[in-house]
C-alpha positions in Angstrom: 0.0 0.0 0.0 2.8 2.4 0.9 4.6 1.6 -2.4 1.4 2.6 -4.3 1.2 6.0 -2.6 4.9 6.7 -3.3 4.5 5.7 -6.9 1.4 8.0 -7.3 3.3 10.9 -5.6 6.3 10.4 -7.9 4.1 10.3 -11.0 2.2 13.4 -10.0 5.5 15.2 -9.4 6.8 14.1 -12.8 3.6 15.2 -14.6 3.6 18.6 -12.8 7.3 19.1 -13.6 6.7 18.1 -17.2 3.9 20.5 -17.7 5.9 23.3 -16.0 8.9 22.5 -18.2 6.9 22.4 -21.4 5.1 25.7 -20.9 8.0 27.6 -19.5 10.3 26.5 -22.4 7.7 26.9 -25.1 6.8 30.4 -23.9 10.5 31.3 -23.9 11.0 29.9 -27.3 7.9 31.7 -28.7 9.1 35.2 -27.7 11.8 36.8 -29.8 12.5 40.4 -30.5 11.6 41.9 -33.9 13.6 44.9 -34.9 11.6 47.6 -36.7 12.7 51.1 -37.7 11.5 52.8 -34.6 10.9 50.2 -32.0 11.6 46.7 -30.7 8.6 44.5 -30.7 8.4 41.1 -29.0 7.1 38.3 -31.3 5.1 35.8 -29.4 1.7 34.3 -28.7 0.6 36.4 -25.7 -1.6 39.5 -25.6 0.6 42.6 -26.4 3.1 40.6 -28.5 3.4 40.7 -32.3 1.7 37.7 -33.8 4.1 35.2 -35.4 3.8 35.4 -39.2 2.9 32.3 -41.1 2.5 31.2 -44.7 -0.1 28.5 -45.5 -1.9 27.4 -48.7 -5.6 27.9 -49.2 -7.9 25.3 -50.8 -6.9 26.6 -54.3 -3.2 26.0 -53.5 -2.3 29.7 -53.3 -0.1 31.0 -50.5 -1.7 33.1 -47.8 0.6 35.0 -45.5 -0.6 36.6 -42.2 1.6 39.6 -42.8 -0.3 40.3 -46.0 -3.1 41.6 -43.9 -1.0 44.2 -42.0 -3.1 47.3 -41.6 -6.3 45.3 -41.0 -7.8 43.7 -37.9 -7.4 40.0 -38.3 -9.2 37.1 -36.6 -7.2 33.9 -36.9 -9.6 31.0 -36.2 -8.2 27.5 -35.6 -10.8 24.9 -36.4 -11.6 21.4 -37.7 -14.6 19.8 -39.4 -15.0 17.1 -36.8 -15.3 19.7 -33.9 -19.0 20.3 -32.9 -18.3 23.8 -31.4 -16.4 24.7 -34.6 -19.4 23.7 -36.7 -21.7 25.9 -34.5 -19.3 28.8 -34.7 -18.8 28.9 -38.5 -22.1 30.6 -39.5 -21.2 33.4 -37.0 -17.7 33.7 -38.6 -19.2 33.9 -42.1 -21.8 36.5 -41.1 -19.2 38.6 -39.3 -16.9 38.4 -42.3 -19.7 39.5 -44.6 -20.6 42.5 -42.3 -17.0 43.6 -41.4 -14.8 42.7 -44.4 -15.5 46.1 -45.9 -14.4 47.7 -42.6 -10.8 46.2 -42.8 -11.6 43.2 -40.7 -10.4 39.9 -42.0 -11.0 36.3 -40.8 -8.5 33.6 -41.6 -9.7 30.1 -40.9 -6.8 27.8 -40.1 -7.9 24.2 -40.6 -6.0 21.8 -38.4 -5.6 19.5 -41.4 -3.5 16.7 -39.7 -6.6 15.9 -37.6 -8.9 15.6 -40.6 -9.9 12.3 -42.2 -9.3 13.6 -45.7 -8.7 16.9 -47.4 -11.9 16.4 -49.3 -13.8 16.6 -46.0 -12.4 20.1 -45.5 -13.5 21.2 -49.0 -16.9 19.7 -48.5 -17.4 21.4 -45.2 -16.4 24.8 -46.7 -18.8 24.3 -49.6 -21.6 23.1 -47.3 -21.2 26.1 -45.0 -20.7 28.5 -48.0 -17.6 30.0 -46.4 -16.1 32.9 -48.3 -13.4 34.1 -45.9 -9.9 32.7 -46.5 -9.5 29.1 -45.4 -5.9 27.9 -45.1 -4.5 24.4 -44.4 -2.1 23.8 -41.6 -0.9 20.5 -43.3 1.9 19.7 -40.8 0.3 21.3 -37.7 3.2 23.8 -37.4 1.1 26.9 -37.1 -1.2 25.3 -34.6 1.8 24.3 -32.6 3.4 27.7 -32.9 0.3 29.3 -31.5 0.0 26.5 -28.9 -3.6 25.7 -29.7 -5.0 23.3 -27.2 -8.7 23.9 -27.4 -10.9 23.8 -30.5 -11.9 26.2 -31.8 -9.5 29.0 -30.8 -9.4 32.5 -32.2 -6.6 35.0 -32.0 -7.6 38.7 -32.6 -4.8 40.7 -34.0 -4.9 44.5 -34.5 -3.8 46.5 -37.5 -0.2 46.7 -36.3 0.0 42.9 -36.0 -0.2 42.8 -32.2 -2.3 40.1 -30.4 -5.1 41.9 -28.6 -7.4 39.0 -27.6 -7.4 35.2 -27.4 -10.5 33.0 -27.3 -10.5 29.3 -26.4 -13.8 27.8 -27.5 -16.5 28.9 -29.8 -17.4 32.6 -30.0 -20.5 34.1 -31.5 -21.2 37.2 -33.6 -21.8 39.5 -30.6 -18.5 38.4 -29.0 -16.7 39.1 -32.3 -18.3 42.5 -32.6 -17.5 43.5 -29.0 -13.9 42.3 -29.3 -13.2 44.1 -32.6 -14.8 47.3 -31.2 -12.4 47.2 -28.2 -9.4 46.8 -30.6 -10.3 49.6 -32.9 
């Protein structure tokens, strides 16, 4: 009986240390300094840091780069077709995109492609939902990993300077998007 308790305590200690080690190292690795003409800006995944740039292909095979949207407010939404909250959130995303695209607000839907059954399921979902905002494919999961996405869906709100202003874990609705964008502008 005493051996079991010792084993449990050791295992809990190892798990706690592993989690601490992972998050402290990954946070340190995520933050780097970007030199600009007039200021130093920290690149990272926390609020107040410059969002890490990425280049992914859309469903037509064209490259989409986050930095191409500099000067606009950007919502980067991480999602998957098999995720029920993602499915519920998508009509809100589409409506918001339709209403705010002309106001320099962009949505980029980052599909977590390694978790999908097939690429065709992503295309079918986009067609079925009639999504017109940019959908890009994170084929190797590198962008999902860079942004340390652990809940689906997750949305990162980036201001016109490229700085992360808000992070949402879980589904958000139209009103939440509207309020968040109003705070950023």
